[in-house]
C-alpha positions as CSV (number, residue, x, y, z in Angstrom):
1,X,-1.1,14.6,-14.5
2,X,-1.1,11.5,-12.7
3,X,-4.2,10.5,-10.6
4,X,-3.7,10.2,-7.0
5,X,-3.0,6.9,-5.8
6,X,-4.5,5.0,-2.6
7,X,-2.6,4.9,0.6
8,X,-2.7,1.0,0.4
9,X,-1.5,1.0,-3.3
10,X,2.0,-0.8,-3.4
11,X,2.9,1.8,-6.0
12,X,2.3,4.7,-3.6
13,X,5.8,4.3,-2.1
14,X,7.9,6.3,-4.8
15,X,10.9,4.1,-4.9
16,X,8.8,0.9,-5.4
17,X,6.9,2.9,-8.2
18,X,10.4,3.6,-9.8
19,X,11.4,-0.3,-9.7
20,X,8.1,-1.2,-11.4
21,X,8.4,1.6,-14.0
22,X,12.0,0.4,-14.7
23,X,10.9,-3.2,-15.1
24,X,8.3,-2.1,-17.7
25,X,10.7,-0.2,-19.6
26,X,13.1,-3.3,-19.8
27,X,10.1,-5.5,-20.8
28,X,12.0,-8.6,-19.7
29,X,13.3,-10.8,-16.8
30,X,15.9,-9.0,-14.7
31,X,17.9,-9.6,-11.7
32,X,17.8,-8.0,-8.5
33,X,21.3,-6.8,-8.4
34,X,20.9,-5.2,-12.1
35,X,17.6,-3.3,-11.0
36,X,19.7,-2.2,-7.9
37,X,22.5,-1.0,-10.2
38,X,20.3,1.1,-12.8
39,X,18.5,2.7,-9.8
40,X,21.7,3.5,-7.5
41,X,20.1,1.5,-4.6
42,X,21.2,-1.2,-2.3
43,X,20.2,-4.8,-3.5
44,X,18.9,-5.4,-0.1
45,X,16.6,-2.4,-0.2
46,X,15.4,-3.1,-3.7
47,X,14.5,-6.9,-2.9
48,X,12.1,-5.7,-0.1
49,X,10.5,-3.8,-2.5
50,X,10.0,-6.6,-5.0
51,X,8.8,-8.6,-2.3
52,X,5.8,-6.1,-1.7
53,X,5.2,-6.1,-5.5
54,X,5.2,-9.8,-5.5
55,X,2.8,-9.8,-2.7
56,X,0.4,-7.5,-4.6
57,X,0.6,-9.8,-7.8
58,X,2.4,-7.2,-9.9
59,X,5.6,-8.9,-10.5
60,X,6.7,-12.8,-10.6
61,X,9.9,-14.3,-9.5
62,X,12.1,-17.4,-10.8
63,X,14.8,-18.5,-8.7
64,X,17.7,-19.7,-10.7
65,X,20.0,-22.1,-9.1
66,X,23.9,-21.1,-9.1
67,X,26.9,-23.2,-9.2
68,X,27.8,-21.6,-6.0
69,X,26.1,-19.9,-3.4
70,X,22.2,-19.0,-3.0
71,X,20.0,-19.3,-6.2
72,X,19.3,-15.9,-8.0
73,X,16.1,-14.2,-8.1
74,X,15.0,-12.9,-11.7
75,X,11.8,-10.9,-11.8
76,X,9.5,-9.8,-14.5
77,X,6.1,-7.9,-14.6
78,X,3.4,-10.1,-13.8
79,X,1.1,-11.2,-16.8
80,X,-2.0,-10.1,-15.3
81,X,-0.5,-7.1,-13.1
82,X,-3.2,-4.3,-12.4
83,X,-1.3,-1.1,-11.1
84,X,-3.5,0.9,-9.1
85,X,-4.1,4.3,-10.2
86,X,-4.8,6.1,-13.6
87,X,-2.0,7.1,-16.0
88,X,-1.4,10.1,-17.7
89,X,-3.6,10.5,-20.8
90,X,-0.9,12.3,-22.9
91,X,0.6,9.1,-24.2
92,X,-2.6,7.5,-24.9
93,X,-3.9,10.5,-26.9
94,X,-0.7,10.4,-28.7
95,X,-1.0,7.0,-29.8
96,X,-4.6,7.6,-31.1
97,X,-3.5,10.7,-32.9
98,X,-0.6,8.8,-34.5
99,X,-2.8,5.9,-35.6
100,X,-5.3,8.3,-37.1
101,X,-2.6,10.2,-39.0
102,X,-1.2,6.6,-40.6
103,X,-2.5,6.5,-44.1
104,X,-4.4,3.5,-45.4
105,X,-3.1,1.4,-48.1
106,X,-1.1,-2.0,-48.5
107,X,2.1,0.3,-49.1
108,X,1.8,2.1,-46.0
109,X,1.1,-1.1,-43.9
110,X,3.9,-2.8,-45.2
111,X,6.2,0.0,-43.9
112,X,4.5,0.0,-40.4
113,X,5.0,-3.8,-40.3
114,X,8.9,-3.3,-41.0
115,X,8.9,-0.4,-38.4
116,X,7.3,-2.8,-35.7
117,X,9.8,-5.3,-36.6
118,X,12.6,-3.2,-36.0
119,X,11.2,-2.1,-32.7
120,X,10.3,-5.8,-31.8
121,X,14.3,-6.4,-32.3
122,X,15.1,-3.5,-30.2
123,X,12.7,-4.7,-27.4
124,X,14.0,-8.2,-27.3
125,X,15.7,-9.1,-24.1
126,X,18.5,-10.9,-25.6
127,X,20.9,-10.3,-22.6
128,X,18.7,-11.1,-19.8
129,X,18.6,-14.3,-18.3
130,X,16.5,-17.1,-19.0
131,X,15.3,-19.3,-22.0
132,X,13.9,-17.5,-24.9
133,X,10.4,-18.5,-24.6
134,X,10.2,-17.4,-21.0
135,X,11.9,-14.0,-22.2
136,X,9.3,-13.9,-24.8
137,X,6.6,-14.4,-22.4
138,X,7.6,-12.0,-19.8
139,X,7.9,-9.4,-22.7
140,X,4.3,-9.6,-23.6
141,X,3.5,-9.3,-20.0
142,X,5.6,-6.3,-19.3
143,X,3.9,-4.6,-22.7
144,X,0.5,-5.2,-20.8
145,X,-0.7,-7.8,-22.9
146,X,-1.6,-10.2,-20.0
147,X,-0.6,-13.4,-22.3
148,X,-1.8,-17.2,-21.6
149,X,0.0,-20.1,-22.9
150,X,-1.5,-23.0,-24.9
151,X,0.9,-25.5,-26.2
152,X,-0.6,-28.2,-28.4
153,X,0.6,-32.0,-28.5
154,X,1.9,-31.4,-32.0
155,X,4.3,-28.4,-30.9
156,X,2.4,-25.4,-31.7
157,X,2.3,-22.6,-29.4
158,X,-0.4,-20.2,-29.1
159,X,-0.3,-17.1,-26.6
160,X,-3.8,-15.6,-26.1
161,X,-3.6,-12.0,-25.0
162,X,-6.1,-11.1,-22.4
163,X,-5.7,-7.2,-22.8
164,X,-5.1,-4.9,-25.5
165,X,-3.2,-2.1,-24.2
166,X,-3.6,-0.2,-27.5
167,X,-7.2,-0.4,-27.5
168,X,-8.2,3.4,-28.1
169,X,-5.5,3.5,-30.7
170,X,-6.7,0.2,-32.5
171,X,-10.3,2.0,-32.4
172,X,-8.8,4.9,-34.6
173,X,-7.0,2.7,-37.1
174,X,-7.3,-1.0,-36.5
175,X,-5.3,-2.1,-39.5
176,X,-2.3,0.1,-38.9
177,X,-1.9,-0.7,-35.2
178,X,-2.6,-4.4,-35.7
179,X,0.0,-4.5,-38.3
180,X,2.4,-2.8,-36.2
181,X,1.8,-5.3,-33.2
182,X,2.3,-8.1,-35.8
183,X,5.8,-6.6,-36.9
184,X,6.7,-6.2,-33.3
185,X,5.9,-9.8,-32.5
186,X,8.1,-10.9,-35.6
187,X,10.9,-8.8,-34.4
188,X,11.0,-10.5,-31.0
189,X,10.9,-14.1,-32.7
190,X,13.7,-12.8,-34.7
191,X,16.0,-12.1,-31.9
192,X,14.9,-14.4,-29.4
193,X,14.8,-17.4,-31.6
194,X,15.6,-17.1,-35.2
195,X,15.0,-20.8,-36.0
196,X,11.3,-20.1,-34.9
197,X,8.5,-18.7,-37.0
198,X,5.4,-17.0,-36.6
199,X,2.5,-19.0,-37.9
200,X,-0.5,-17.2,-37.1
201,X,-1.5,-13.6,-35.7
202,X,-5.2,-13.2,-35.2
203,X,-6.3,-9.7,-34.1
204,X,-9.6,-9.7,-32.1
205,X,-11.9,-6.9,-30.8
206,X,-9.4,-4.4,-28.8
207,X,-12.2,-4.1,-26.1
208,X,-12.7,-7.7,-25.5
209,X,-9.1,-8.6,-26.3
210,X,-8.3,-12.2,-27.0
211,X,-5.8,-11.9,-29.9
212,X,-4.1,-14.9,-31.1
213,X,-0.2,-15.2,-31.5
214,X,0.7,-18.8,-32.8
215,X,4.4,-19.9,-33.2
216,X,6.3,-23.2,-34.2
217,X,10.0,-23.8,-33.5
218,X,12.4,-24.1,-30.8
219,X,10.6,-21.4,-28.9
220,X,7.4,-23.2,-29.1
221,X,8.9,-26.6,-28.1
222,X,10.5,-25.1,-25.0
223,X,7.0,-23.8,-23.5
224,X,5.2,-25.4,-20.7
225,X,2.7,-28.2,-22.0
226,X,-0.2,-26.4,-20.5
227,X,-1.9,-23.1,-20.0
228,X,-0.5,-20.6,-17.4
229,X,0.1,-17.3,-16.2
230,X,3.9,-17.8,-14.8
231,X,7.0,-17.9,-16.7
């Protein structure tokens, strides 16, 4: 059962909570009109709710210029989003149980990584607006990793993950869950920027977080030159 939300929690409003939940499921940049169409709501009403989420620091907005008319608003879950309340425990429990059930050994880990790669390809917001690197950053944010960028002068891009949304499962079976995450990352890169490559994946303590994902290629070259938390 969901924990009761505070009255001042921006997600205490049901429609706003639906919008935020849908953005998490999309796991990438999305336009106001697209959100409205998926929820069968008027774009003006959705825009008002998004402005509230923006003010609360739960989403970020990018304004894309159009050949004609007003700029188009593109939204994504903020990298440091901290929605109020406590989520149901069933999914977290299931994740821990599944992690415990995955057998140890290299053969099992190869299967886990391959499955993760397939999931990553499915998650990649290929048809969403925006550049591939912005989509990658937005997807990591929507998944709850709270990423930070660091692009070196030699063109190498590192995402430092400020949160581990799978920490409980990692504590059950670190090798399996981190291998799955590596596969998901590979799948995202496969779809968003096939010419790019994952050159480093360094898991850290799940409680402290700080895992490092390192990339080279066009995706890395397109990233902002300094660290930041906005796409």
